N, C-alpha and C positions, 0 to 999 in steps of 0.2 A: 502494501500499498504504499501509497507517495503521501510526503506530508509538502501543503503548501503553505509561504509563513503570509499572516494575512497584511493584506495592505499596508495598513496603517502599524504597523512594522517596519517595514522598510522604510516609510517619510520619515517619520520620529528621528531613526535611528539617522539621517541624511538633514535631517535638519539644525540634529544637535552637530554633527558633524561638521556644517556649518558655522552654529557659534561657535565650538574652538577654534576650526580653522581661521574665523575673524577674529580672537582674539591673539590666538599666535602670532598672526602677523603685527595684530597694533605692536604688540610684544616685542617680537621680531626672535618670538618662540620655536622654537624645529620641534618640537615635542608639545602631541595633542595628548599625551597624560597627563601633563602638566599643568595645561591650561584646562582641562577638565577639571583638577582638584585647585584649581584657582576660579571658576565659573562656582567650584559647592560653598567652597569656603566666604567669599563674595555671597550668593546665593544665603547663604546660611544668617550671616552678619548677618544682612539686609533683612531676609524675612524675622529673625530674632528679634530688631526693633520695632516691625512695623504688629498694634498692634493685629489681634485673629485678624478679625474683616479683612482690614488692607492686605494682611498677609495672605488670606487665601484669594483674594481679587486676584492681588500678583500673580501666584501659584496659578493659577486659571487660564492664563494670556503665555506660559510658556512649554515651548513642549511637549509631549507625552515624557520623554527618559530624559528630559530636562527637572519637568518636575515632577520623579519620579523621586529624583536625590535631593531636591530642594524639600521636602517634604521629608524625606528621612530624617527620623531623631527628631522631630520637631514633637517637644511640649508645648502647649497654648494655653496653659493653664500659667506657665511661668512666661508670659511673654506680655506684654513685651519691656525688654530689656534696655536699661538706664544709660544709654551711650548721648553724649553734649556734644562731644565736639568731636572735628577731624580723628583729632591724633588717637581718639579712643576710637576708634571705628576702626581705623587703619590696624592700632593696637591690638583686637576681636582678630582683623584679617589674618591679620600673617600670625596669629596662633593658633587660626581651623586651616591654614594654611604647608601643613608640614612636607610635599615634595618640593619646596624649596626655599630654604632660611635667607639665603638672601638676595628673594625678592625683593620690591618694593613693591611695598603694601599701596601705595597710594598709585602708582601703576597701575598696578590689578586691577584696583575698584575702580580706575578710571575706563578701564577697558574695560573692565562686565562691563559698568553702565553702559557706555557707549554701545558695544555690541544689545546691551535690551533695550534700549532709547530707538535702536534702530528696528527692531520685531516685537515691539507690543504697538498697544494701539498710540493714533499719538496723544502724548500726552498724557500718558498711564503713569512713564518713571518721574514727571510732573511734581504730579499729586502725592503718590509715593513720597518724593521727599519732598514735599511741603507740606509733611507729618512733621519729622525731621523737627528740629530746636534751628529757629534762627545759623549758629555759627554753621552747621555741620552741611545744613540742608545751601548755606550761601561758597563755602569750598567745595561742592558735586556743580554743580549753577555755576560757579567760574571757571573753573577746568573739565570743560566737553568734551575738549579732544585730548589723545594722549599725544604729549612732544616725544618724538626722535628719538632716539638714546645720542648722546657722544660721540663721535666717529673721529676713532686719529685718525 
């Protein structure tokens, strides 16, 4: 008996790989495994900072495979965690990102936010970031692009 993969599995895998490629390109990484861990780290910190309804609304915008690891190990009863500054957010990303302890959490966050803004409904990211404290929101809004690394 021949087994067929449902089309939705191929579609979500394709979308997820596109997101990982875009993150890798923005960060000049050649490692999609590392990009996956980075995407997961930023999404978990973002999810945990949001009130439950907003976290669920953002989750609904994600490709099915990304949505699965977005919700992995989520404890909604503890949400939202208090993060008041950009530095606290970046420190949390660094803690969640074990794939490369030397990676810049600010650049990683910016790359993930850029990819999210390209693939979610218009205004979704702005709505999500509007929930953040002003200092944190201002930092994310002012740096909408990832600067290329300095090359000698």
